[in-house]
C-alpha positions in Angstrom: 135.6 11.6 83.4 133.1 8.9 82.4 134.0 6.9 79.3 131.2 5.4 77.1 132.0 2.8 74.4 129.8 2.5 71.3 131.5 0.1 68.9 128.5 0.3 66.5 127.8 4.1 66.4 125.0 5.3 64.2 123.5 8.3 62.6 120.0 8.3 64.0 117.4 9.5 61.5 113.8 10.0 62.7 110.8 10.5 60.4 107.4 11.5 61.7 104.3 10.7 59.6 100.7 11.2 60.5 99.8 7.5 60.1 102.1 4.7 59.0 100.5 2.3 56.5 102.2 -0.5 54.5 102.3 -0.3 50.7 101.5 3.4 50.5 103.4 6.7 50.0 103.8 8.9 53.1 104.3 12.6 53.5 106.9 13.1 56.3 106.0 15.9 58.7 109.4 16.2 60.4 112.9 14.8 60.1 115.7 14.8 62.6 119.3 13.6 62.5 121.6 13.1 65.5 124.5 11.0 66.7 123.3 7.6 67.9 124.1 4.2 69.4 123.5 3.2 73.0 126.7 4.6 74.5 126.2 7.9 72.6 122.8 8.2 74.1 124.2 7.4 77.6 126.8 10.1 77.1 124.3 12.8 76.2 122.2 12.1 79.3 125.4 12.1 81.5 126.5 15.4 80.1 123.0 16.9 80.8 123.5 15.7 84.4 126.7 17.7 84.6 129.3 15.0 84.1 132.3 15.2 81.7 132.0 12.3 79.2 134.3 10.9 76.5 132.8 8.9 73.7 134.8 6.3 71.9 134.0 3.6 69.3 134.3 3.7 65.5 133.3 6.3 62.9 133.7 6.4 59.1 132.4 7.8 55.9 129.9 10.7 55.5 127.6 9.4 58.2 130.6 9.1 60.6 131.5 12.8 59.9 127.9 13.8 60.7 128.1 11.8 64.0 131.4 13.5 64.9 130.0 17.0 64.0 127.0 16.3 66.3 129.2 15.2 69.2 131.4 18.3 68.8 128.3 20.4 69.2 127.2 18.6 72.4 128.5 20.4 75.6 130.3 18.2 78.0 131.0 15.4 75.5 134.4 14.7 74.1 134.8 12.9 70.8 137.4 10.1 70.9 136.0 7.9 68.1 138.5 5.9 66.0 138.3 6.4 62.3 137.6 3.4 60.0 137.4 2.9 56.3 133.7 1.8 56.2 130.7 4.1 56.7 129.0 4.4 60.0 125.6 2.8 59.9 122.2 4.6 59.9 119.2 3.8 62.0 115.9 5.0 60.7 112.9 5.4 63.0 109.4 6.1 61.6 107.1 7.6 64.2 103.4 7.1 63.6 101.9 10.3 65.1 98.4 8.8 65.2 99.2 5.7 67.2 102.4 6.8 68.9 104.2 3.6 67.7 107.7 3.6 66.3 109.0 1.4 63.5 112.8 1.0 63.6 115.2 0.0 60.8 118.8 -0.7 61.9 121.7 -1.2 59.5 124.4 -3.7 60.5 127.4 -1.3 60.6 130.7 -1.1 58.8 133.1 -4.1 58.5 136.0 -3.6 61.0 139.3 -5.0 60.0 141.9 -6.4 62.4 144.1 -3.3 62.2 141.2 -1.1 63.1 140.2 -3.3 66.0 143.8 -3.2 67.3 143.9 0.6 67.0 140.7 0.9 69.0 142.0 -1.3 71.8 145.1 1.0 72.1 142.9 4.1 72.3 140.6 2.4 74.8 143.4 1.4 77.1 144.8 4.9 77.0 141.4 6.5 77.7 140.9 4.3 80.8 143.8 6.0 82.5 141.7 9.1 83.0 138.3 7.4 83.5 136.3 7.1 86.7 133.9 4.5 85.1 133.2 3.0 81.7 130.1 1.8 80.0 130.3 -0.8 77.2 127.1 -0.5 75.2 125.2 -1.9 72.2 125.8 -4.3 69.3 129.1 -5.3 67.6 129.7 -4.2 64.0 130.8 -6.9 61.5 134.4 -8.0 61.9 134.7 -7.3 65.7 135.2 -10.6 67.6 132.2 -11.9 69.5 134.3 -11.9 72.6 135.2 -8.3 72.2 133.3 -7.1 75.3 134.9 -9.8 77.5 138.3 -8.5 76.6 137.3 -4.8 77.2 135.9 -5.8 80.6 139.2 -7.4 81.5 141.1 -4.4 80.4 139.0 -2.1 82.5 139.3 -4.3 85.5 143.1 -4.5 85.1 143.1 -0.7 85.1 140.9 -0.5 88.2 138.0 1.2 86.4 134.4 0.1 87.2 132.6 -1.2 84.1 128.9 -1.4 83.2 127.9 -3.7 80.4 124.8 -3.2 78.3 124.6 -5.6 75.4 122.9 -8.9 74.5 123.2 -12.4 73.1 126.5 -14.1 72.8 128.6 -11.0 73.4 126.8 -10.6 76.8 127.2 -14.3 77.7 130.9 -14.2 77.1 131.5 -10.9 78.8 129.6 -11.8 82.0 132.3 -14.4 82.6 134.9 -11.6 82.6 133.1 -10.2 85.8 131.8 -6.7 84.9 130.8 -4.6 87.9 127.2 -4.1 86.5 125.2 -5.6 83.7 121.9 -4.0 82.6 119.9 -6.4 80.5 116.2 -6.0 79.7 113.8 -8.9 80.6 114.2 -10.6 77.2 118.0 -10.3 77.2 118.2 -11.6 80.8 116.0 -14.6 79.8 118.2 -15.3 76.8 121.3 -15.2 79.0 120.0 -17.4 81.8 117.2 -19.5 80.3 115.0 -18.3 83.2 111.9 -16.2 82.5 111.2 -15.3 86.1 113.2 -12.1 86.8 114.1 -12.9 90.4 115.6 -16.2 89.5 117.2 -14.8 86.3 119.0 -12.0 88.1 120.4 -14.4 90.6 121.6 -16.8 87.9 123.2 -13.9 86.0 125.1 -12.9 89.1 126.4 -16.4 89.6 127.7 -16.3 86.0 130.1 -13.5 87.0 128.4 -10.1 87.1 129.0 -8.3 90.4 125.6 -6.6 90.2 122.6 -7.2 87.8 120.1 -4.4 87.1 117.3 -5.7 84.9 115.0 -3.3 83.0 111.4 -4.5 83.3 109.8 -1.9 81.0 107.0 0.0 82.6 107.5 -2.0 85.8 110.9 -0.3 86.4 114.1 -2.0 87.6 115.0 -5.1 89.5 118.5 -5.0 91.0 120.6 -7.8 92.7 123.8 -6.3 94.1 126.4 -7.3 96.8 124.5 -5.0 99.1 121.0 -6.5 98.5 118.1 -6.8 96.2 115.7 -4.0 95.3 112.8 -3.1 93.0 112.5 0.4 91.7 109.3 1.6 90.0 107.9 4.9 88.8 104.7 6.1 90.6 102.6 5.4 87.6 102.9 4.0 84.1 104.2 6.7 81.8 102.9 6.7 78.2 105.2 7.7 75.4 108.2 6.7 73.3 110.3 4.0 75.1 113.3 4.4 72.8 116.4 5.3 74.8 114.8 4.7 78.2 117.3 1.9 78.9 120.2 4.1 77.9 119.0 6.8 80.4 118.8 4.2 83.1 122.5 3.3 82.3 123.4 7.0 82.7 121.6 7.1 86.0 123.4 4.0 87.3 126.8 5.3 86.1 126.4 8.8 87.5 125.3 7.3 90.8 128.3 5.0 90.8 130.9 7.8 90.3 129.1 10.0 92.9 129.2 7.1 95.4 125.5 7.1 96.0 123.9 4.2 97.9 122.2 1.6 95.6 118.7 2.7 96.4 119.5 6.3 95.3 121.2 5.1 92.1 118.1 3.0 91.3 115.7 5.9 92.0 117.8 8.1 89.7 117.9 5.5 86.9 114.2 4.9 87.1 113.3 8.6 87.1 115.6 9.3 84.2 114.2 6.3 82.2 110.6 7.5 82.8 111.5 11.1 81.9 113.0 9.9 78.7 109.7 8.2 77.6 108.2 11.7 77.6 110.7 13.0 75.0 110.7 12.4 71.2 114.3 11.0 71.0 116.8 8.8 72.7 119.5 10.6 74.7 117.1 13.2 76.1 115.0 13.5 79.2 112.4 15.9 80.4 114.2 17.7 83.2 111.1 18.9 85.0 109.5 15.5 84.9 112.7 13.9 86.1 113.0 16.2 89.1 109.4 15.6 90.0 109.6 11.8 89.5 112.9 11.4 91.4 111.2 11.9 94.8 108.3 9.7 93.9 110.1 6.5 92.7 109.4 3.6 95.0 112.6 1.6 95.9 111.7 -1.4 98.0 114.1 -4.1 99.3 113.4 -7.7 98.6 114.7 -10.8 100.4 117.3 -12.7 98.4 116.6 -16.3 97.8 119.1 -18.8 99.0 
């Protein structure tokens, strides 16, 4: 079983309009609602790849019930969310059909009190006993300590469970020092962590700070990985136009599935890159175009790079 942690789960609401213009009224052409948050998106992709996945984090209020109902209806995904008094947040995406651009509105999430945080930590430690790997993903809701991910990384390491971390800002900085097995920042998050804007230098700096492996998302340019086994770049065969929402989450799913399947690093990176590109071709995060994924997988270029001293 693979465990994904989404402390700030969401009910993702997507509106599609013909053209988004400020200060006007819009007629919505389509509305979708689905469970969201980075770890939930990762879980859906992992389940589609054939892995059994358990989702944990927090859920509360009417939006929390809608999230749990959606997870129950997803084959291969087990709901282990911890109930809280506050309401799960909503994220609203407005897709401009004319330009293809997406405008995102993200609520902050419910206030988590100390008793709820303690209850989650007990559930998390129990779930780790059956986990082959764990992904810690996304932002922290109000009330959760900024060092939360650092503690969760240490708990996973003590249980002997490999941990992938995908977050940003101060939670990332603190958690890197707890020595996660993999971190997967994007270029901006990596620069914020290290102060270096050149990706080769920044990945090396992030690894010195404690991460065993660093896999940086470089948008349309694919992935850059620095691992104990070497450094690689992985890039799709061509730039893929479409909606980038969720592409990073699909890359996390590719890395995690490759980890538990004991694939060599180049194969993990090829899978992560192909999944990320195939997600750009779909309208929503947590999905990928399977035919495109299978076609792209054999065409991803994974090239080794010399590691600087």
